[in-house]
A tleap script that builds the chain and sets N, CA, C and O, in Angstrom:
source leaprc.protein.ff14SB
mol = sequence {
  NMET GLU PHE LEU ILE ILE ALA ILE VAL ILE
  LEU VAL ALA VAL GLY MET PHE ARG TYR PHE
  ARG GLN ARG ASN PHE LEU LYS VAL LEU THR
  GLN ASP GLN PHE ARG GLU GLY TYR ARG LYS
  ALA GLN LEU ILE ASP VAL ARG GLU PRO GLN
  GLU PHE GLU LYS GLY HIE ILE LEU GLY ALA
  ARG ASN ILE PRO VAL THR GLN MET LYS GLN
  ARG LEU VAL GLU ILE ARG LYS ASP LYS PRO
  VAL TYR LEU TYR CYS GLN SER GLY SER ARG
  SER ALA ARG ALA GLY GLN LEU LEU ASN LYS
  LYS GLY TYR GLN ASP ILE ASN GLN LEU LYS
  GLY GLY PHE LYS LYS TRP SER GLY LYS ILE
  LYS THR CLYS
}
set mol.1.N position { 1.015 -1.252 -0.075 }
set mol.1.CA position { -0.334 -0.006 -0.001 }
set mol.1.C position { 0.956 1.207 0.137 }
set mol.1.O position { 0.885 2.307 -0.411 }
set mol.2.N position { 1.873 0.845 0.802 }
set mol.2.CA position { 2.850 2.180 0.744 }
set mol.2.C position { 3.168 2.336 -0.318 }
set mol.2.O position { 3.004 3.491 -0.712 }
set mol.3.N position { 3.666 1.508 -1.163 }
set mol.3.CA position { 4.445 1.704 -2.428 }
set mol.3.C position { 3.795 2.054 -3.771 }
set mol.3.O position { 4.448 2.386 -4.761 }
set mol.4.N position { 2.358 1.949 -3.730 }
set mol.4.CA position { 1.349 2.623 -4.407 }
set mol.4.C position { 0.944 4.155 -3.971 }
set mol.4.O position { 0.521 5.008 -4.751 }
set mol.5.N position { 1.133 4.304 -2.739 }
set mol.5.CA position { 1.120 5.818 -2.818 }
set mol.5.C position { 2.534 6.703 -3.362 }
set mol.5.O position { 2.523 7.710 -4.070 }
set mol.6.N position { 3.536 6.106 -2.887 }
set mol.6.CA position { 5.045 6.780 -3.144 }
set mol.6.C position { 4.601 6.778 -4.627 }
set mol.6.O position { 4.695 7.922 -5.074 }
set mol.7.N position { 4.080 5.752 -5.691 }
set mol.7.CA position { 4.071 5.700 -7.146 }
set mol.7.C position { 3.314 6.656 -7.447 }
set mol.7.O position { 3.671 7.492 -8.276 }
set mol.8.N position { 2.248 6.708 -6.894 }
set mol.8.CA position { 1.169 7.677 -7.203 }
set mol.8.C position { 1.992 9.415 -7.305 }
set mol.8.O position { 2.135 10.119 -8.305 }
set mol.9.N position { 2.395 9.677 -5.918 }
set mol.9.CA position { 3.001 10.870 -6.024 }
set mol.9.C position { 3.945 10.975 -6.742 }
set mol.9.O position { 3.793 11.865 -7.579 }
set mol.10.N position { 4.977 10.395 -6.798 }
set mol.10.CA position { 5.755 10.456 -8.365 }
set mol.10.C position { 5.353 10.928 -9.582 }
set mol.10.O position { 5.797 11.873 -10.234 }
set mol.11.N position { 4.277 10.007 -9.867 }
set mol.11.CA position { 3.456 10.335 -11.300 }
set mol.11.C position { 2.975 11.702 -11.098 }
set mol.11.O position { 3.064 12.426 -12.089 }
set mol.12.N position { 2.481 12.220 -10.028 }
set mol.12.CA position { 1.684 13.649 -9.720 }
set mol.12.C position { 2.892 14.609 -10.206 }
set mol.12.O position { 2.882 15.366 -11.177 }
set mol.13.N position { 4.077 14.351 -9.156 }
set mol.13.CA position { 5.111 15.564 -8.973 }
set mol.13.C position { 5.744 15.205 -10.801 }
set mol.13.O position { 5.757 16.202 -11.524 }
set mol.14.N position { 6.060 14.310 -11.230 }
set mol.14.CA position { 6.611 14.462 -12.687 }
set mol.14.C position { 5.650 15.277 -13.834 }
set mol.14.O position { 5.990 16.117 -14.668 }
set mol.15.N position { 4.129 14.610 -13.501 }
set mol.15.CA position { 3.325 15.279 -14.343 }
set mol.15.C position { 3.240 16.706 -14.317 }
set mol.15.O position { 2.912 17.361 -15.305 }
set mol.16.N position { 3.618 17.352 -12.867 }
set mol.16.CA position { 3.302 19.327 -12.713 }
set mol.16.C position { 4.863 19.262 -12.891 }
set mol.16.O position { 5.259 20.423 -12.789 }
set mol.17.N position { 5.656 18.629 -13.057 }
set mol.17.CA position { 6.903 19.220 -13.348 }
set mol.17.C position { 6.699 19.221 -15.071 }
set mol.17.O position { 6.976 20.337 -15.511 }
set mol.18.N position { 6.420 18.567 -15.797 }
set mol.18.CA position { 6.293 18.719 -17.243 }
set mol.18.C position { 5.252 19.720 -17.537 }
set mol.18.O position { 5.370 20.341 -18.593 }
set mol.19.N position { 4.233 19.977 -16.754 }
set mol.19.CA position { 3.131 21.051 -17.276 }
set mol.19.C position { 3.792 22.221 -16.930 }
set mol.19.O position { 3.822 22.939 -17.929 }
set mol.20.N position { 4.456 22.866 -15.773 }
set mol.20.CA position { 5.402 24.402 -15.721 }
set mol.20.C position { 6.439 24.355 -16.539 }
set mol.20.O position { 6.964 25.386 -16.958 }
set mol.21.N position { 6.938 22.909 -16.926 }
set mol.21.CA position { 8.111 23.609 -17.868 }
set mol.21.C position { 7.631 23.806 -19.295 }
set mol.21.O position { 8.336 24.370 -20.131 }
set mol.22.N position { 6.719 23.449 -19.493 }
set mol.22.CA position { 5.779 23.627 -20.815 }
set mol.22.C position { 5.538 24.878 -20.814 }
set mol.22.O position { 6.013 25.470 -21.782 }
set mol.23.N position { 5.077 25.381 -20.214 }
set mol.23.CA position { 4.649 26.793 -19.991 }
set mol.23.C position { 5.448 27.444 -20.073 }
set mol.23.O position { 5.039 28.604 -20.136 }
set mol.24.N position { 6.797 27.342 -20.126 }
set mol.24.CA position { 7.834 28.377 -20.218 }
set mol.24.C position { 8.330 28.762 -21.409 }
set mol.24.O position { 8.996 29.770 -21.648 }
set mol.25.N position { 7.879 27.684 -22.345 }
set mol.25.CA position { 8.270 27.438 -24.063 }
set mol.25.C position { 7.185 28.007 -24.537 }
set mol.25.O position { 7.276 28.948 -25.325 }
set mol.26.N position { 5.725 27.407 -24.033 }
set mol.26.CA position { 4.904 27.013 -25.149 }
set mol.26.C position { 3.689 27.978 -24.674 }
set mol.26.O position { 3.229 27.925 -23.533 }
set mol.27.N position { 3.235 28.840 -25.647 }
set mol.27.CA position { 2.199 29.538 -25.360 }
set mol.27.C position { 0.515 28.900 -25.546 }
set mol.27.O position { 0.179 28.387 -26.614 }
set mol.28.N position { -0.158 28.980 -24.727 }
set mol.28.CA position { -1.769 28.144 -24.792 }
set mol.28.C position { -2.451 29.253 -25.313 }
set mol.28.O position { -2.841 30.104 -24.513 }
set mol.29.N position { -2.670 29.399 -26.543 }
set mol.29.CA position { -3.821 31.053 -27.008 }
set mol.29.C position { -5.057 30.668 -26.965 }
set mol.29.O position { -5.202 29.580 -27.523 }
set mol.30.N position { -6.050 31.125 -26.516 }
set mol.30.CA position { -7.616 31.228 -27.226 }
set mol.30.C position { -7.851 31.217 -28.305 }
set mol.30.O position { -6.914 31.443 -29.070 }
set mol.31.N position { -8.951 31.002 -28.767 }
set mol.31.CA position { -9.002 30.858 -30.391 }
set mol.31.C position { -9.423 32.557 -30.747 }
set mol.31.O position { -9.923 32.685 -31.865 }
set mol.32.N position { -9.332 33.400 -30.223 }
set mol.32.CA position { -9.355 34.580 -30.115 }
set mol.32.C position { -7.929 35.163 -30.263 }
set mol.32.O position { -7.601 35.990 -31.114 }
set mol.33.N position { -7.224 34.687 -29.434 }
set mol.33.CA position { -5.643 35.127 -29.598 }
set mol.33.C position { -5.016 34.350 -30.635 }
set mol.33.O position { -3.970 34.688 -31.189 }
set mol.34.N position { -5.724 33.211 -30.914 }
set mol.34.CA position { -4.776 32.324 -31.998 }
set mol.34.C position { -5.278 33.111 -33.232 }
set mol.34.O position { -4.411 33.190 -34.102 }
set mol.35.N position { -6.394 33.685 -33.523 }
set mol.35.CA position { -6.929 34.040 -34.802 }
set mol.35.C position { -6.252 35.477 -34.954 }
set mol.35.O position { -6.065 35.935 -36.081 }
set mol.36.N position { -5.900 36.160 -33.849 }
set mol.36.CA position { -5.175 37.482 -34.290 }
set mol.36.C position { -3.735 37.519 -34.760 }
set mol.36.O position { -3.228 38.475 -35.348 }
set mol.37.N position { -3.076 36.291 -34.417 }
set mol.37.CA position { -1.496 35.989 -34.847 }
set mol.37.C position { -1.249 35.150 -35.994 }
set mol.37.O position { -0.197 35.100 -36.630 }
set mol.38.N position { -2.484 34.384 -36.241 }
set mol.38.CA position { -1.864 33.021 -37.044 }
set mol.38.C position { -1.280 33.426 -38.388 }
set mol.38.O position { -0.371 32.799 -38.933 }
set mol.39.N position { -1.858 34.512 -38.885 }
set mol.39.CA position { -1.828 35.103 -40.415 }
set mol.39.C position { -0.370 35.463 -40.681 }
set mol.39.O position { 0.149 35.475 -41.797 }
set mol.40.N position { 0.181 35.734 -39.619 }
set mol.40.CA position { 1.919 36.645 -39.832 }
set mol.40.C position { 2.505 35.298 -39.223 }
set mol.40.O position { 3.650 35.373 -38.778 }
set mol.41.N position { 1.847 34.075 -39.153 }
set mol.41.CA position { 2.934 32.977 -38.352 }
set mol.41.C position { 2.769 31.902 -39.441 }
set mol.41.O position { 2.075 31.929 -40.458 }
set mol.42.N position { 3.780 30.721 -38.849 }
set mol.42.CA position { 3.740 29.613 -39.620 }
set mol.42.C position { 2.844 28.741 -38.819 }
set mol.42.O position { 3.174 28.258 -37.735 }
set mol.43.N position { 1.486 28.526 -39.503 }
set mol.43.CA position { 0.375 27.900 -39.318 }
set mol.43.C position { 0.467 26.208 -39.562 }
set mol.43.O position { 0.375 25.970 -40.766 }
set mol.44.N position { 0.556 25.515 -39.101 }
set mol.44.CA position { 1.016 23.791 -38.813 }
set mol.44.C position { 0.236 23.199 -38.177 }
set mol.44.O position { 0.109 23.310 -36.958 }
set mol.45.N position { -0.438 22.445 -38.931 }
set mol.45.CA position { -1.302 21.356 -38.391 }
set mol.45.C position { -0.735 20.058 -38.034 }
set mol.45.O position { -0.437 19.435 -39.053 }
set mol.46.N position { -0.446 19.346 -36.818 }
set mol.46.CA position { 0.363 18.273 -36.430 }
set mol.46.C position { -0.376 17.060 -36.478 }
set mol.46.O position { 0.070 15.962 -36.144 }
set mol.47.N position { -1.812 17.351 -37.014 }
set mol.47.CA position { -2.534 15.554 -37.301 }
set mol.47.C position { -1.933 14.946 -38.432 }
set mol.47.O position { -1.091 15.396 -39.209 }
set mol.48.N position { -2.388 14.072 -38.402 }
set mol.48.CA position { -2.285 12.804 -39.743 }
set mol.48.C position { -2.892 13.156 -40.954 }
set mol.48.O position { -4.077 13.486 -40.945 }
set mol.49.N position { -2.286 13.135 -41.936 }
set mol.49.CA position { -2.705 13.584 -43.219 }
set mol.49.C position { -4.138 13.157 -43.476 }
set mol.49.O position { -4.663 13.973 -44.234 }
set mol.50.N position { -5.019 12.117 -43.104 }
set mol.50.CA position { -6.438 11.828 -43.407 }
set mol.50.C position { -7.056 12.896 -42.565 }
set mol.50.O position { -7.906 13.641 -43.053 }
set mol.51.N position { -6.659 13.008 -41.290 }
set mol.51.CA position { -7.388 13.966 -40.572 }
set mol.51.C position { -7.198 15.672 -40.953 }
set mol.51.O position { -7.958 16.555 -40.556 }
set mol.52.N position { -6.231 15.832 -41.645 }
set mol.52.CA position { -5.827 17.045 -42.180 }
set mol.52.C position { -7.141 16.995 -43.430 }
set mol.52.O position { -7.984 17.892 -43.403 }
set mol.53.N position { -7.201 16.215 -44.180 }
set mol.53.CA position { -7.894 16.401 -45.606 }
set mol.53.C position { -9.338 16.699 -45.088 }
set mol.53.O position { -9.970 17.555 -45.707 }
set mol.54.N position { -10.038 15.972 -43.822 }
set mol.54.CA position { -11.305 15.579 -43.380 }
set mol.54.C position { -11.637 17.373 -43.316 }
set mol.54.O position { -12.779 17.762 -43.558 }
set mol.55.N position { -10.589 18.317 -42.990 }
set mol.55.CA position { -10.968 19.852 -42.322 }
set mol.55.C position { -9.704 20.261 -41.964 }
set mol.55.O position { -9.019 19.326 -41.550 }
set mol.56.N position { -9.066 21.501 -41.980 }
set mol.56.CA position { -8.496 22.270 -41.452 }
set mol.56.C position { -8.308 23.461 -41.493 }
set mol.56.O position { -8.386 23.933 -42.627 }
set mol.57.N position { -8.046 24.287 -40.541 }
set mol.57.CA position { -7.930 25.595 -40.315 }
set mol.57.C position { -7.230 26.536 -41.751 }
set mol.57.O position { -6.090 26.253 -42.119 }
set mol.58.N position { -7.881 27.437 -42.343 }
set mol.58.CA position { -7.650 27.758 -43.732 }
set mol.58.C position { -6.172 28.605 -43.276 }
set mol.58.O position { -5.872 29.426 -42.410 }
set mol.59.N position { -5.503 27.936 -44.323 }
set mol.59.CA position { -3.813 28.873 -44.423 }
set mol.59.C position { -2.955 27.418 -43.841 }
set mol.59.O position { -1.798 27.334 -44.252 }
set mol.60.N position { -3.354 26.495 -43.094 }
set mol.60.CA position { -2.404 25.934 -42.631 }
set mol.60.C position { -1.881 24.945 -43.368 }
set mol.60.O position { -2.500 24.459 -44.315 }
set mol.61.N position { -0.313 24.424 -42.890 }
set mol.61.CA position { 0.341 23.395 -43.780 }
set mol.61.C position { 0.230 22.039 -42.571 }
set mol.61.O position { -0.002 22.162 -41.368 }
set mol.62.N position { 0.492 20.692 -43.386 }
set mol.62.CA position { 0.169 19.965 -42.454 }
set mol.62.C position { 1.709 19.035 -42.595 }
set mol.62.O position { 2.269 18.358 -43.457 }
set mol.63.N position { 1.963 19.472 -41.202 }
set mol.63.CA position { 3.122 18.318 -40.658 }
set mol.63.C position { 2.931 17.876 -39.694 }
set mol.63.O position { 2.911 18.494 -38.630 }
set mol.64.N position { 2.713 16.490 -39.873 }
set mol.64.CA position { 2.604 15.445 -38.691 }
set mol.64.C position { 3.416 14.909 -37.530 }
set mol.64.O position { 4.319 14.081 -37.654 }
set mol.65.N position { 2.991 15.486 -36.318 }
set mol.65.CA position { 4.078 15.163 -35.234 }
set mol.65.C position { 5.035 14.052 -35.294 }
set mol.65.O position { 6.131 14.074 -34.734 }
set mol.66.N position { 4.550 13.018 -36.040 }
set mol.66.CA position { 5.060 12.019 -36.196 }
set mol.66.C position { 6.035 11.982 -37.434 }
set mol.66.O position { 6.690 10.958 -37.627 }
set mol.67.N position { 6.165 13.162 -38.353 }
set mol.67.CA position { 7.192 13.321 -39.026 }
set mol.67.C position { 7.948 14.883 -38.896 }
set mol.67.O position { 8.615 15.269 -39.857 }
set mol.68.N position { 7.842 15.578 -37.923 }
set mol.68.CA position { 8.545 16.782 -37.585 }
set mol.68.C position { 9.881 16.634 -37.643 }
set mol.68.O position { 10.515 17.425 -38.341 }
set mol.69.N position { 10.573 15.579 -36.909 }
set mol.69.CA position { 12.049 15.314 -36.740 }
set mol.69.C position { 12.579 15.747 -38.323 }
set mol.69.O position { 13.450 16.543 -38.675 }
set mol.70.N position { 11.817 15.017 -38.975 }
set mol.70.CA position { 12.308 14.666 -40.633 }
set mol.70.C position { 12.282 16.211 -41.537 }
set mol.70.O position { 13.012 16.498 -42.485 }
set mol.71.N position { 11.328 16.969 -40.983 }
set mol.71.CA position { 10.697 17.984 -41.931 }
set mol.71.C position { 10.883 19.396 -41.146 }
set mol.71.O position { 10.141 20.339 -41.419 }
set mol.72.N position { 11.979 19.515 -40.087 }
set mol.72.CA position { 12.298 20.513 -39.441 }
set mol.72.C position { 12.688 21.847 -40.218 }
set mol.72.O position { 12.590 23.022 -39.864 }
set mol.73.N position { 13.199 21.232 -41.485 }
set mol.73.CA position { 13.758 22.199 -42.396 }
set mol.73.C position { 12.572 23.183 -43.039 }
set mol.73.O position { 12.640 24.263 -43.627 }
set mol.74.N position { 11.666 22.487 -42.733 }
set mol.74.CA position { 10.175 23.285 -43.407 }
set mol.74.C position { 9.969 24.241 -42.796 }
set mol.74.O position { 9.434 25.164 -43.410 }
set mol.75.N position { 10.291 24.435 -41.364 }
set mol.75.CA position { 9.644 25.569 -40.417 }
set mol.75.C position { 11.059 26.424 -40.190 }
set mol.75.O position { 12.115 25.866 -39.893 }
set mol.76.N position { 10.931 27.728 -40.359 }
set mol.76.CA position { 11.723 29.048 -40.046 }
set mol.76.C position { 11.675 28.943 -38.382 }
set mol.76.O position { 10.741 28.363 -37.828 }
set mol.77.N position { 12.739 29.543 -37.654 }
set mol.77.CA position { 13.386 29.732 -36.790 }
set mol.77.C position { 12.915 31.445 -36.372 }
set mol.77.O position { 12.777 31.893 -35.234 }
set mol.78.N position { 12.764 32.059 -37.463 }
set mol.78.CA position { 13.050 33.358 -37.321 }
set mol.78.C position { 11.383 34.231 -37.159 }
set mol.78.O position { 11.139 35.409 -36.900 }
set mol.79.N position { 10.512 33.121 -37.424 }
set mol.79.CA position { 9.150 33.239 -37.241 }
set mol.79.C position { 7.925 32.778 -36.212 }
set mol.79.O position { 7.882 31.613 -35.816 }
set mol.80.N position { 7.218 33.475 -35.922 }
set mol.80.CA position { 6.176 32.397 -34.699 }
set mol.80.C position { 5.834 31.424 -35.374 }
set mol.80.O position { 5.812 31.401 -36.604 }
set mol.81.N position { 5.477 30.353 -34.494 }
set mol.81.CA position { 5.231 29.272 -35.033 }
set mol.81.C position { 3.576 28.921 -34.420 }
set mol.81.O position { 3.502 29.152 -33.213 }
set mol.82.N position { 2.633 28.553 -34.870 }
set mol.82.CA position { 1.301 28.218 -34.564 }
set mol.82.C position { 0.813 26.724 -34.814 }
set mol.82.O position { 0.510 26.255 -35.911 }
set mol.83.N position { 0.793 26.079 -33.615 }
set mol.83.CA position { 0.583 24.568 -33.909 }
set mol.83.C position { -0.652 24.762 -33.333 }
set mol.83.O position { -1.035 25.685 -32.615 }
set mol.84.N position { -1.310 23.646 -33.789 }
set mol.84.CA position { -2.948 22.958 -33.475 }
set mol.84.C position { -2.846 21.528 -33.987 }
set mol.84.O position { -2.242 21.261 -35.026 }
set mol.85.N position { -3.426 20.655 -33.264 }
set mol.85.CA position { -4.321 19.445 -33.057 }
set mol.85.C position { -5.601 19.110 -32.902 }
set mol.85.O position { -6.448 19.957 -32.620 }
set mol.86.N position { -5.915 17.679 -33.089 }
set mol.86.CA position { -7.146 17.585 -32.510 }
set mol.86.C position { -7.528 18.196 -31.370 }
set mol.86.O position { -8.447 19.016 -31.349 }
set mol.87.N position { -6.783 17.809 -30.227 }
set mol.87.CA position { -7.365 18.205 -29.129 }
set mol.87.C position { -6.049 19.103 -28.084 }
set mol.87.O position { -6.331 19.767 -27.087 }
set mol.88.N position { -4.957 18.947 -28.504 }
set mol.88.CA position { -3.769 19.754 -27.877 }
set mol.88.C position { -2.706 18.767 -27.394 }
set mol.88.O position { -1.572 19.243 -27.337 }
set mol.89.N position { -2.836 17.581 -27.061 }
set mol.89.CA position { -1.550 16.784 -26.874 }
set mol.89.C position { -0.788 16.565 -27.956 }
set mol.89.O position { 0.415 16.547 -27.693 }
set mol.90.N position { -1.094 16.378 -29.184 }
set mol.90.CA position { 0.177 16.399 -30.068 }
set mol.90.C position { 0.606 17.655 -30.296 }
set mol.90.O position { 1.782 17.824 -30.619 }
set mol.91.N position { 0.006 18.399 -30.207 }
set mol.91.CA position { 0.823 20.090 -30.674 }
set mol.91.C position { 1.640 20.447 -29.607 }
set mol.91.O position { 2.538 21.267 -29.796 }
set mol.92.N position { 1.423 19.852 -28.296 }
set mol.92.CA position { 2.269 20.047 -26.913 }
set mol.92.C position { 3.356 19.018 -27.345 }
set mol.92.O position { 4.405 19.257 -26.746 }
set mol.93.N position { 3.427 18.234 -27.963 }
set mol.93.CA position { 4.362 17.347 -28.279 }
set mol.93.C position { 5.459 17.959 -29.413 }
set mol.93.O position { 6.559 17.453 -29.642 }
set mol.94.N position { 5.030 18.897 -29.926 }
set mol.94.CA position { 5.197 19.400 -31.215 }
set mol.94.C position { 6.064 20.249 -30.614 }
set mol.94.O position { 7.291 20.286 -30.707 }
set mol.95.N position { 5.234 21.008 -29.915 }
set mol.95.CA position { 5.971 22.721 -29.413 }
set mol.95.C position { 7.284 21.921 -28.744 }
set mol.95.O position { 8.377 22.226 -29.222 }
set mol.96.N position { 7.259 20.906 -27.659 }
set mol.96.CA position { 8.221 20.272 -26.891 }
set mol.96.C position { 9.810 19.920 -27.997 }
set mol.96.O position { 11.006 19.850 -27.714 }
set mol.97.N position { 9.134 19.789 -29.131 }
set mol.97.CA position { 10.303 19.076 -30.004 }
set mol.97.C position { 10.959 20.338 -30.530 }
set mol.97.O position { 12.183 20.459 -30.479 }
set mol.98.N position { 10.152 21.312 -31.049 }
set mol.98.CA position { 10.545 22.698 -31.578 }
set mol.98.C position { 11.362 23.404 -30.665 }
set mol.98.O position { 12.464 23.815 -31.031 }
set mol.99.N position { 10.818 23.645 -29.170 }
set mol.99.CA position { 11.553 24.370 -28.119 }
set mol.99.C position { 13.063 23.239 -27.916 }
set mol.99.O position { 14.046 23.877 -27.539 }
set mol.100.N position { 13.237 22.211 -28.053 }
set mol.100.CA position { 14.382 21.313 -27.878 }
set mol.100.C position { 15.530 21.966 -29.278 }
set mol.100.O position { 16.668 22.339 -28.992 }
set mol.101.N position { 15.075 22.005 -30.542 }
set mol.101.CA position { 15.573 22.438 -31.612 }
set mol.101.C position { 16.118 23.944 -31.640 }
set mol.101.O position { 16.800 24.375 -32.569 }
set mol.102.N position { 15.727 24.730 -30.472 }
set mol.102.CA position { 15.968 26.083 -30.846 }
set mol.102.C position { 14.753 27.013 -31.222 }
set mol.102.O position { 14.891 28.210 -31.476 }
set mol.103.N position { 13.537 26.340 -31.231 }
set mol.103.CA position { 12.684 27.807 -31.813 }
set mol.103.C position { 12.291 28.433 -30.658 }
set mol.103.O position { 12.577 27.913 -29.580 }
set mol.104.N position { 11.751 29.349 -30.702 }
set mol.104.CA position { 11.471 30.779 -29.743 }
set mol.104.C position { 10.135 30.742 -29.528 }
set mol.104.O position { 9.667 30.187 -28.533 }
set mol.105.N position { 9.501 31.247 -30.314 }
set mol.105.CA position { 7.934 31.783 -30.430 }
set mol.105.C position { 6.911 30.624 -30.999 }
set mol.105.O position { 6.430 30.502 -32.125 }
set mol.106.N position { 6.716 29.632 -29.547 }
set mol.106.CA position { 5.796 28.841 -30.000 }
set mol.106.C position { 4.471 28.690 -29.465 }
set mol.106.O position { 4.365 28.547 -28.247 }
set mol.107.N position { 3.575 28.699 -30.096 }
set mol.107.CA position { 2.153 29.151 -29.763 }
set mol.107.C position { 1.225 27.744 -29.713 }
set mol.107.O position { 1.685 26.790 -30.340 }
set mol.108.N position { 0.340 27.616 -29.223 }
set mol.108.CA position { -0.563 26.311 -29.415 }
set mol.108.C position { -2.246 26.964 -29.051 }
set mol.108.O position { -2.669 27.788 -28.241 }
set mol.109.N position { -2.916 26.060 -30.171 }
set mol.109.CA position { -4.298 26.352 -30.107 }
set mol.109.C position { -4.811 25.898 -28.861 }
set mol.109.O position { -4.740 24.678 -28.717 }
set mol.110.N position { -5.353 26.597 -27.840 }
set mol.110.CA position { -6.251 25.877 -26.569 }
set mol.110.C position { -7.386 25.215 -27.183 }
set mol.110.O position { -8.084 25.692 -28.078 }
set mol.111.N position { -7.545 23.850 -26.525 }
set mol.111.CA position { -8.472 22.961 -27.634 }
set mol.111.C position { -8.927 22.524 -28.263 }
set mol.111.O position { -10.034 22.048 -28.514 }
set mol.112.N position { -7.336 22.753 -28.897 }
set mol.112.CA position { -7.435 22.052 -30.587 }
set mol.112.C position { -8.430 22.369 -31.717 }
set mol.112.O position { -9.027 23.427 -31.516 }
set mol.113.N position { -8.693 21.866 -32.613 }
set mol.113.CA position { -9.189 21.995 -33.846 }
set mol.113.C position { -10.594 21.864 -33.463 }
set mol.113.O position { -11.395 22.706 -33.869 }
set mol.114.N position { -11.065 20.668 -32.550 }
set mol.114.CA position { -12.375 20.259 -32.527 }
set mol.114.C position { -12.905 21.541 -31.607 }
set mol.114.O position { -14.136 21.566 -31.614 }
set mol.115.N position { -12.327 22.594 -30.831 }
set mol.115.CA position { -13.052 23.601 -30.361 }
set mol.115.C position { -12.907 25.055 -31.461 }
set mol.115.O position { -13.293 26.184 -31.155 }
set mol.116.N position { -12.338 24.714 -32.607 }
set mol.116.CA position { -12.373 26.039 -33.246 }
set mol.116.C position { -13.439 26.144 -34.591 }
set mol.116.O position { -13.748 25.318 -35.449 }
set mol.117.N position { -13.842 27.548 -34.352 }
set mol.117.CA position { -15.114 27.983 -34.857 }
set mol.117.C position { -14.765 28.920 -35.951 }
set mol.117.O position { -15.680 29.608 -36.404 }
set mol.118.N position { -13.902 29.010 -36.305 }
set mol.118.CA position { -13.588 29.908 -37.379 }
set mol.118.C position { -13.540 29.267 -38.825 }
set mol.118.O position { -14.147 28.206 -38.966 }
set mol.119.N position { -13.002 29.705 -39.708 }
set mol.119.CA position { -12.939 29.301 -41.271 }
set mol.119.C position { -12.096 27.844 -41.120 }
set mol.119.O position { -11.225 27.613 -40.282 }
set mol.120.N position { -12.595 26.925 -42.162 }
set mol.120.CA position { -11.857 26.012 -42.101 }
set mol.120.C position { -11.870 25.442 -43.460 }
set mol.120.O position { -12.920 25.701 -44.049 }
set mol.121.N position { -10.857 24.609 -44.271 }
set mol.121.CA position { -11.110 24.123 -45.636 }
set mol.121.C position { -11.327 22.694 -45.583 }
set mol.121.O position { -10.905 22.128 -44.575 }
set mol.122.N position { -11.964 21.924 -46.564 }
set mol.122.CA position { -11.872 20.376 -46.454 }
set mol.122.C position { -11.716 20.238 -47.858 }
set mol.122.O position { -11.768 21.173 -48.656 }
set mol.123.N position { -11.484 18.791 -48.197 }
set mol.123.CA position { -11.032 18.602 -49.240 }
set mol.123.C position { -12.041 17.682 -50.100 }
set mol.123.O position { -11.752 17.358 -51.252 }
savepdb mol mol.pdb
quit
């Protein structure tokens, strides 16, 4: 029983550490804040191609988080990066990768594409 409590405390502590560390480099923006800045930035949808084709934010490029390491040359370091996925977890992972590679201005859509009410494009 003691071991279980210690394990739970460690897991919670690790989760909190990741959350607060992430907040230092990844700005989570409301839909209005995201809308204000994404046209002047690199708008990247990190979902898989089949998700992107079903619908995406107008003007977004599709660079799936699973391909991001190989496609970093497509993302400029001197411009803000606006990321989104379906709900927020994949874009957070993408933001973490970009941060490790030296990108500075990294932004994420709060709630992801499923909460987006702006213009979208479908194929």
